[in-house]
C-alpha positions in Angstrom: 110.0 139.1 -30.6 106.4 138.5 -29.0 105.6 135.5 -31.3 108.8 134.2 -30.2 107.9 134.4 -27.2 104.5 132.5 -27.4 106.6 130.1 -29.3 108.9 129.5 -26.0 106.0 128.9 -24.1 104.4 126.3 -25.5 108.0 124.2 -26.0 107.8 124.2 -22.4 104.9 122.7 -21.8 105.3 119.1 -20.0 105.0 116.9 -23.6 102.9 114.5 -21.8 100.2 117.4 -21.7 100.8 117.5 -25.2 100.1 121.2 -26.4 98.7 121.3 -29.7 100.5 123.1 -32.6 101.1 126.6 -32.7 101.2 129.3 -35.3 101.6 133.0 -35.2 98.1 134.8 -35.2 98.7 135.8 -38.4 99.1 132.0 -40.0 95.1 132.0 -38.3 93.7 135.1 -39.1 94.2 137.0 -36.4 95.6 140.4 -35.1 98.7 139.8 -32.7 99.1 144.0 -32.7 94.8 143.9 -31.2 95.6 140.3 -29.2 98.2 142.4 -27.5 95.8 143.9 -25.7 95.1 141.8 -23.9 98.5 142.0 -21.4 97.2 145.8 -20.6 94.4 144.6 -19.8 95.3 141.8 -17.5 98.3 144.3 -15.9 95.9 146.2 -14.8 93.5 144.5 -13.3 97.2 143.2 -10.7 97.8 146.5 -10.5 94.6 147.4 -9.4 94.4 144.1 -6.9 91.4 142.7 -8.7 93.6 139.6 -9.9 96.5 138.0 -8.1 97.0 136.0 -12.2 96.1 134.0 -15.0 96.1 132.7 -18.2 95.0 133.0 -21.5 95.3 130.9 -25.0 93.6 131.2 -27.9 93.8 128.9 -30.8 92.2 128.9 -33.9 92.1 126.4 -36.9 93.5 124.1 -34.6 96.8 125.9 -34.0 97.6 127.9 -30.6 98.1 131.6 -31.6 98.1 133.2 -28.3 98.9 131.9 -24.8 100.5 133.6 -21.9 100.4 133.8 -18.0 99.7 137.1 -16.2 101.0 137.7 -12.2 101.1 135.4 -10.0 100.3 132.2 -8.8 100.6 132.8 -5.3 100.5 136.1 -4.5 101.2 136.7 -0.8 104.4 134.6 -1.6 105.6 136.2 -4.4 105.3 132.9 -6.5 104.7 133.8 -10.8 101.4 131.9 -12.3 103.1 129.1 -14.2 101.8 127.4 -17.6 101.4 124.0 -15.0 99.3 125.8 -12.9 96.4 123.3 -11.4 93.0 125.5 -11.0 89.8 124.5 -9.2 87.3 124.1 -12.3 83.9 124.5 -10.2 81.1 124.7 -12.5 83.7 123.8 -16.2 83.2 120.0 -14.5 79.9 120.4 -16.0 80.5 120.1 -20.0 83.7 117.3 -19.1 80.6 115.3 -16.8 78.1 116.0 -20.1 80.7 114.5 -22.8 81.2 111.4 -20.4 77.0 110.9 -20.2 76.7 111.1 -24.2 79.2 108.5 -24.4 76.8 106.5 -22.8 73.7 107.8 -25.1 75.8 106.4 -27.8 75.5 103.1 -26.6 71.8 103.1 -26.4 72.3 103.7 -22.2 69.7 106.1 -21.9 67.5 108.6 -23.8 67.2 112.0 -23.1 63.1 111.8 -22.4 63.5 108.7 -20.2 62.6 110.2 -16.2 65.1 109.9 -13.5 63.0 107.5 -11.4 63.7 104.9 -14.1 67.1 104.8 -13.0 66.5 106.2 -9.7 63.3 105.3 -7.8 63.3 107.8 -4.9 63.2 110.6 -8.0 59.8 109.1 -8.6 57.2 110.7 -6.5 58.7 114.2 -5.5 57.3 117.3 -4.0 57.3 120.9 -4.9 58.0 123.3 -2.4 55.0 126.4 -1.7 56.2 129.5 -0.2 54.0 132.0 0.8 53.1 134.5 3.3 50.0 135.1 4.9 48.5 137.8 4.2 46.6 138.0 7.8 49.8 136.9 10.2 52.6 137.8 7.6 53.5 134.5 9.1 55.5 132.6 6.4 53.3 129.1 5.3 55.2 126.1 3.7 54.2 123.2 2.4 54.4 120.9 -0.7 52.1 119.5 -3.9 53.5 117.2 -6.0 55.7 117.5 -8.9 52.8 117.9 -12.1 55.0 115.7 -14.4 58.2 113.4 -13.7 61.9 114.6 -14.2 63.9 113.8 -17.6 67.2 113.0 -18.0 67.2 116.2 -20.0 65.6 118.4 -17.5 68.9 117.5 -15.4 71.3 118.6 -18.3 69.9 121.7 -18.9 68.5 122.5 -15.3 65.1 122.5 -15.7 64.4 119.6 -13.4 62.9 122.6 -10.7 65.8 121.5 -8.1 68.0 125.3 -6.9 71.9 124.9 -6.3 70.1 126.5 -2.7 67.6 124.4 -2.6 64.2 125.3 -1.0 63.4 126.9 1.9 61.2 126.1 5.0 58.2 127.7 7.1 61.4 128.9 9.0 63.5 130.5 5.8 66.0 127.8 6.2 66.9 126.0 3.7 66.6 122.5 3.2 69.4 121.8 2.2 71.7 123.0 5.0 69.9 120.2 7.0 71.1 117.5 4.2 74.7 116.0 4.1 74.5 115.8 0.4 78.4 115.7 -0.3 79.6 114.0 2.9 78.6 110.5 1.7 79.0 108.4 -1.7 77.4 109.6 -4.8 75.0 106.5 -4.3 73.8 107.8 -1.0 74.2 111.8 -1.6 71.8 111.9 -4.1 69.4 109.6 -2.8 69.4 112.2 -0.1 69.4 114.9 -2.4 66.6 113.5 -3.9 64.7 113.7 -0.8 64.7 117.1 -0.5 61.3 118.3 -2.2 62.3 120.8 -5.6 61.5 124.9 -5.9 60.1 124.5 -9.0 57.7 122.3 -10.5 59.7 120.2 -13.6 60.5 122.6 -17.0 58.8 125.2 -15.6 62.0 126.8 -15.5 65.6 126.8 -15.6 67.6 128.1 -12.4 70.8 126.7 -12.2 71.4 123.5 -10.1 73.0 120.6 -9.0 72.0 118.3 -11.7 75.4 117.4 -13.2 75.4 115.9 -9.7 72.2 113.6 -10.6 74.1 112.6 -13.8 76.9 112.0 -12.8 75.3 108.8 -10.8 73.7 107.7 -13.2 76.8 107.3 -15.3 78.0 105.1 -12.6 74.9 103.2 -13.1 75.4 102.9 -16.5 78.4 102.5 -16.6 78.9 100.3 -13.5 82.3 101.7 -12.7 82.8 105.0 -10.0 82.4 108.1 -12.0 86.4 109.1 -11.6 87.3 105.9 -12.9 84.9 106.2 -16.2 85.4 109.4 -16.7 89.4 108.7 -16.0 89.2 106.0 -18.8 87.0 107.7 -21.5 88.2 111.2 -21.4 90.9 111.7 -19.3 93.7 109.1 -20.8 92.4 109.1 -24.4 92.9 112.8 -24.4 96.3 112.8 -22.6 94.0 115.4 -19.9 97.1 114.3 -17.3 96.6 116.2 -14.4 92.6 116.9 -14.5 90.5 114.7 -11.3 88.7 115.4 -8.3 91.8 115.7 -6.6 95.7 117.6 -6.5 98.2 114.3 -5.4 100.6 115.2 -2.9 103.2 115.9 -5.9 101.6 118.5 -7.8 100.7 120.9 -4.6 103.1 123.1 -5.5 101.4 123.8 -8.7 97.6 124.2 -7.2 97.0 128.2 -7.8 96.1 130.5 -4.7 92.6 130.8 -3.7 91.4 133.8 -3.7 87.5 136.0 -3.4 86.5 139.2 -4.5 86.7 141.8 -1.5 85.4 145.6 -1.2 86.0 147.8 -4.5 86.4 144.5 -6.6 90.2 143.7 -4.4 91.0 140.1 -4.1 91.0 138.5 -0.9 92.8 135.4 0.1 91.0 132.7 0.5 91.1 130.6 4.0 93.8 127.7 4.8 90.7 125.5 5.0 88.8 126.6 1.8 91.8 126.1 -0.1 92.6 122.4 0.6 88.6 121.8 1.0 87.9 118.7 -1.8 91.4 119.4 -3.1 93.8 117.6 -1.3 92.4 114.2 -1.0 89.4 112.1 -2.9 86.7 113.2 -2.0 84.2 110.5 -0.8 81.2 112.0 -3.0 82.3 113.1 -7.1 80.6 116.3 -7.9 79.8 116.2 -11.4 78.6 120.4 -11.1 81.6 121.1 -9.5 84.4 118.8 -8.1 87.0 118.7 -11.1 90.3 120.4 -10.9 92.7 120.8 -14.1 95.1 123.4 -16.9 94.8 124.9 -19.3 96.2 122.7 -20.8 94.0 120.1 -20.3 90.9 122.1 -20.9 92.3 123.3 -23.4 92.7 119.5 -25.2 88.9 119.2 -23.8 87.6 121.9 -26.1 89.4 121.6 -29.2 87.6 118.2 -29.4 84.7 119.5 -29.1 85.6 121.9 -31.8 86.3 119.1 -34.1 83.3 117.3 -33.4 84.5 115.1 -30.4 87.7 113.7 -32.1 91.4 115.2 -31.8 94.5 113.5 -32.6 93.1 110.4 -34.2 90.9 109.2 -31.1 87.8 109.6 -31.4 84.8 110.4 -28.1 82.0 110.9 -29.7 80.2 111.6 -33.2 80.0 114.9 -34.2 75.5 114.5 -34.2 76.2 114.0 -30.5 78.4 117.5 -30.0 75.8 119.1 -32.4 73.2 117.6 -29.9 75.5 119.1 -27.4 75.3 122.8 -28.3 72.1 123.5 -29.5 70.0 125.4 -28.1 67.9 123.0 -26.0 65.7 126.1 -23.7 63.9 127.4 -26.4 61.0 129.8 -24.7 61.3 128.4 -21.2 62.0 131.4 -18.8 65.0 131.6 -16.9 64.6 132.1 -13.1 67.8 132.0 -12.4 72.0 131.5 -13.2 74.8 132.5 -15.0 72.8 132.7 -18.9 74.2 135.6 -20.2 71.4 137.9 -22.0 71.0 136.6 -26.0 72.2 132.4 -25.0 70.0 129.5 -24.9 70.8 126.5 -23.4 72.3 123.5 -24.2 73.8 120.1 -22.0 75.5 121.9 -20.1 76.5 124.8 -22.1 75.6 128.3 -22.9 74.2 128.7 -26.6 74.7 131.8 -28.5 71.6 132.4 -29.9 73.2 135.9 -31.6 74.5 139.2 -32.0 71.0 140.5 -32.7 69.7 138.3 -29.5 73.1 138.9 -27.1 74.4 142.8 -28.7 77.8 141.4 -27.7 80.4 140.5 -29.9 80.8 137.1 -31.1 79.4 134.3 -33.4 75.8 132.6 -33.7 76.5 128.9 -32.0 79.5 130.0 -30.0 78.7 128.0 -26.9 80.9 128.8 -24.0 80.9 127.8 -20.0 82.7 129.0 -16.8 83.2 128.6 -13.2 83.0 130.4 -9.5 86.6 130.8 -9.6 86.4 132.7 -13.2 88.1 130.0 -15.3 86.5 130.1 -18.7 86.0 128.4 -22.0 84.6 128.9 -25.5 83.7 127.3 -28.6 83.7 128.9 -31.8 82.4 126.2 -34.6 82.0 128.9 -37.0 85.0 130.8 -36.2 86.9 128.0 -35.5 88.4 129.6 -32.1 88.6 128.4 -29.1 89.5 130.2 -25.5 90.5 129.2 -22.6 90.5 131.3 -19.3 92.1 130.5 -16.1 92.4 132.3 -12.7 91.4 131.9 -9.2 89.2 134.5 -7.9 85.5 133.8 -7.2 83.5 136.6 -7.9 85.9 137.6 -10.7 84.3 136.2 -14.2 83.6 140.1 -15.3 87.5 139.4 -15.6 87.1 136.5 -18.2 84.0 137.7 -20.1 86.6 140.6 -21.1 88.9 138.9 -22.6 86.2 136.9 -24.5 85.3 139.9 -25.7 89.0 141.3 -26.6 89.9 137.7 -28.7 86.8 138.5 -30.6 87.6 141.5 -31.6 91.5 140.4 -32.6 89.9 138.3 -35.9 90.7 140.1 -39.0 89.9 137.4 -41.7 
């Protein structure tokens, strides 16, 4: 009966969305009994008011073996979670932008070691902020020094270009980015404004989570001669039949938009204010944010993840070569230290994805070479080439990453062959 329920849920997915083929867990080496541990875990989060609802998918060997919805898409309205709910991806936007950029890399438009200033001159003479406290006066001292080397395109992908999401602070301790309206203008202008701010670190000195993929998005526009949203549609979304993925949600689909929540006291969910529910969602933005601006569905992102697992191809459509996927999912961080960001212990970093260095490094269940990324509202995906496995988990709770990571652990313990 449980397998029938999964098949029925799959059958209800819109044909235009083209869900992957389905199989019973046993057919693909998973334990139904162990997968059944997911539901009570999710129901407890819901009962404890730590989550309104979510959708979870597990596919192995190209077939979906688990697809379930949990709880509510809108708790206050009593609206059950829908299989075609639209979620704010936040940082799960980054791997999509990376794939788009790699299609241009394959065409010889750039090298990862090219200086960014070769294409965006405003990055030519970057400064690095220095913040110190005067030991005599106790006052904050702020000044800048020249960057010791040029920022490379590789630095943008792997968050080693020296900038952070918060940006540097001035002599008053105020964030300089707050004075720069980066995202209130077209991407070309916003990136120029971003380049005017000093860096927090010297380029290449550390991994520190950053808006680097925003700059990659602008480079895509320069290399392709098209707006970023148009290039993504033509190069990734349409070929992969990702019919609900874009930088905004058209009015006809507003009823499918999952309600956004935040983590409140004791992890309890708090509904986000109306302005935050609609911000950058219901109207087409002027700034196409490569770091976190996309919305999507579980079905759409599953197709993207399966394309990655397949080495760049899905349903006869090739987006990238297997070698480009190998490059994207390799640990390109090496010994560079991590100054800040959400990388789990024991993981390296590739082109916008964290890469598992093996259980001996992570001390968690999983596989060497598995790679993943997650969004601020706890959406998460994982690709495991060794196990031929993908997981996609959708939720809308800022500060709810622990839930998606728990889902990943339970999926791994269900592998029995």
